[in-house]
C-alpha positions as CSV (number, residue, x, y, z in Angstrom):
1,M,0.0,0.0,0.0
2,S,1.2,3.5,-0.8
3,M,0.4,6.7,1.0
4,M,-2.9,8.2,0.1
5,P,-2.6,11.8,-1.0
6,V,-4.8,14.2,0.9
7,N,-5.3,18.0,0.7
8,T,-7.5,20.5,2.4
9,E,-10.6,19.4,0.5
10,S,-10.1,15.6,1.1
11,F,-8.8,15.7,4.6
12,D,-12.1,15.4,6.4
13,K,-13.2,12.4,4.3
14,E,-9.9,10.5,4.2
15,V,-8.6,11.1,7.7
16,L,-11.6,12.0,9.9
17,G,-14.2,10.1,7.8
18,D,-14.3,7.1,10.0
19,D,-12.9,5.8,13.3
20,G,-9.6,4.0,13.4
21,F,-5.9,4.6,13.4
22,K,-4.3,6.9,10.8
23,M,-1.0,8.5,10.3
24,M,-0.6,11.6,8.1
25,F,2.7,12.9,6.9
26,I,3.1,16.5,5.8
27,G,6.1,17.4,3.7
28,A,7.2,18.9,0.4
29,E,9.2,17.9,-2.7
30,W,11.9,20.5,-1.9
31,C,12.3,19.4,1.7
32,G,15.5,17.4,2.3
33,H,14.4,15.8,5.5
34,C,11.1,14.8,3.9
35,K,13.0,13.1,1.0
36,A,15.2,11.3,3.5
37,M,12.2,10.1,5.5
38,K,10.2,8.8,2.4
39,P,12.0,5.4,1.8
40,G,11.4,4.4,5.4
41,V,7.8,5.5,5.3
42,M,7.2,3.6,2.1
43,E,8.8,0.4,3.5
44,F,6.7,0.8,6.7
45,S,3.6,1.2,4.6
46,S,4.3,-1.9,2.6
47,E,4.9,-3.9,5.8
48,N,1.8,-2.6,7.5
49,P,-1.0,-2.5,4.9
50,E,-3.7,-2.4,7.6
51,I,-2.6,1.1,8.7
52,K,-3.9,4.0,6.7
53,L,-1.1,6.3,5.8
54,C,-1.8,9.7,4.2
55,Y,0.5,12.4,2.8
56,A,-0.2,16.1,2.4
57,D,2.0,18.3,0.3
58,A,2.7,21.5,2.3
59,D,2.7,23.6,-0.8
60,E,-0.7,22.4,-1.8
61,S,-2.4,22.3,1.6
62,E,-1.8,25.7,3.2
63,E,-5.2,25.8,4.8
64,L,-4.6,22.4,6.4
65,L,-1.3,23.6,7.8
66,S,-3.0,26.6,9.2
67,K,-5.8,24.6,10.7
68,F,-3.2,22.4,12.6
69,G,-0.7,25.2,13.3
70,I,2.0,23.4,11.4
71,T,5.1,25.6,10.8
72,S,7.8,23.0,10.2
73,I,8.1,20.0,8.0
74,P,8.2,17.1,8.0
75,T,5.4,16.7,10.5
76,T,3.7,13.5,11.3
77,L,0.2,13.6,12.8
78,V,-1.4,10.5,14.3
79,F,-5.2,10.2,14.6
80,K,-7.1,7.6,16.6
81,D,-10.9,7.6,16.3
82,K,-11.0,11.0,14.6
83,K,-8.8,12.7,17.2
84,E,-5.2,13.8,17.0
85,V,-3.3,11.8,19.6
86,L,0.3,12.6,18.6
87,R,2.3,15.1,16.7
88,K,6.0,14.7,15.8
89,V,8.0,17.3,14.0
90,G,11.1,16.2,12.1
91,A,12.1,13.1,10.2
92,L,11.1,9.8,11.7
93,S,12.7,6.4,11.0
94,K,10.8,3.2,10.2
95,Q,11.6,2.0,13.7
96,E,10.1,5.1,15.2
97,L,7.0,4.7,13.2
98,G,6.7,1.2,14.5
99,E,7.0,2.4,18.1
100,I,4.2,4.9,17.5
101,V,1.9,2.1,16.2
102,K,2.7,-0.1,19.2
103,T,1.9,2.8,21.5
104,Y,-1.4,4.0,19.9
105,L,-2.9,1.1,18.0
């Protein structure tokens, strides 16, 4: 499974549309840390197809960034049952993503 792209318009449906555990990554093509994080996220995604992973491009989702007060990327938001339960700023490794899942799933 790959990351599902989301933007300001699709966020409510894709991330908050139903209960469950979801992770959303916010980054940009020009962001070096985002690029460095992407291979680990993609590997994590393929190893954990039951987890819904979403990606929002910061340049295309300014309203979404404003809504969540995001000022730095990459930022990872974790939602459980339609509520934000964790926010991590900075690049995360595949192992760190696994620890988040163990804690909140």
